[in-house]
Phi, psi and omega in degrees: 000142184279125181264326179219145175243130179268142175267124183269129176264140181270063166088028172058234184299327182298327182292340181272353181290144177302138181300324181298326180289336183270345184293152181290141175283154179305143180144197183293148178295137179278169185225134177236131174262151176226124176241109183263132186272013183239197184270131179294334183283350183270118181302329180300317184277331173295326179294329179292320176296319181299318181289327175299312179296322179297314180293322175303318180296323178294333179271002176102014182235079181279129181298129181090345177246305181262328182219163168249127181250119179255121184249135176230152182234138177269343184057030177072013184258121184296321179295316179295327177303319178296319180293315183292325177296318179296320179299313183294317180297325180295335178285347179055056178290164177287329180199154179234131169267134182223149177231144180083151181295313180299321181291321178295320177298320180297319178293320181298327178292335184268332183209140171243012182239319179293128179298138181233133174243121180258149170228140180068057168235132187275316188226073185294332177287311179298328179279353179082017179281325182225157178285316179207165179289318180290324182227090184303322170086342182238222181259012184233135173210173178160214194225119177287143178262322185217132174272160186300329183299341180295337177301324176277325181297318178301315180296319179298317179294318179298321180290328177294323180282321183233077189295342183276355182297135177242349176223141178218129177265151172244119187255140185194160170258116185296343180282337184239344182290144178304122180070017183081306174194340192297330187301312181264344191295317181302304178299324179298311181291326176295319176294323178299317180297317182291336182259005181059043179244139178277119179277141181232130176267132178235103179269128184224152180227359184202168176299323180297317179290328174298312180302315180296315183297318183286325173300318177298317179296324178299318178294333179274357185056043185257164173261182186215129168253123181263115186293147177286102169203160189297323178300311181294327177297313181294326183261022182299328180299320177293318179299313182299311183292322182285325177298319178294315184295326185257010176060045182250113174295131185224151176230142181225160178274335183282126188298328179296340181304308178291323181294333181263008174121355174287166185288306187211142175233139173214114181189185182291146170284095189288335175300323178297322180296320181288327174297314182292324178299325179300324180292326177291319176301315179302314181296320179293321178297338178260013171111354179292149178261133180306322183297344180260355183263114183298141171292131185253146180271159178295149180238346183236124179236144179236141175244121180236130181238135178256104183290328177299316179292320177302316179298319179296329178273359181074029182252143175250118182281128179302139181301322179300323179288322179299321180292331179281341186291146174279332179210134176239120182267120183241000000 
């Protein structure tokens, strides 16, 4: 059940610009590229593209009328990201929207001139996409989805839900995780020390490795923090099923994790990031330079708790945490 509803703003000052000023001038149709770092078959990620296109239309850029929007998907594959990035750059779009760190890195390798707006990138400075958050300085700007401190926050929430945990693993694919692992690892390990929890790293590259890692955690009576990266997002179904099978309490940043049967989700409202990204694309189409557009931090976070899963794991969710939740699934 929904406890709070957030009101989404369509891009701050950009939303206040007169629509007539945003409309395309007569001439050749403009072109926007989109490179999505997830699976095209997943309705959740198709919905993110849809909301981006919807907000663009509200800003005066209707697909097929004012602009042509070319969408490519990496399916979480780093090699495919390079191929799709090359394809989009060859089309010479006016601007490219991109999601996930690996996909943004692939685009950066292909162009330093075409403007790029990212959504759902955790560490753009560490990844070398921008010089600084206030002044990106190059052809890339956008919206961070998760800050490094969340590595510790996820563990704190998991311990609040399952206070008897003495070991907790953090699972990730080093090929797709922000900084390989370093971005979240420091805060995660610091929180582990303060909570008297033994931290365990679980590096995975396939469903089989996910199954093995979670089975090992189950034998250790350990919990699980699922790192924010495109590979883990695509393979969340395996994580959910294996966590249930092995009696492992787990937390993820993607809200669908809890809605699809995971114990708890806490993370950024990513639909909001794609709405906001559309306003940056709009500004660039009207002459703004990415290097002058500050990288923005997330502003909307959702906490979702699955009581059915908690009951199956033999856990009682504290009333105080239930009251803080945006959604409780019963």
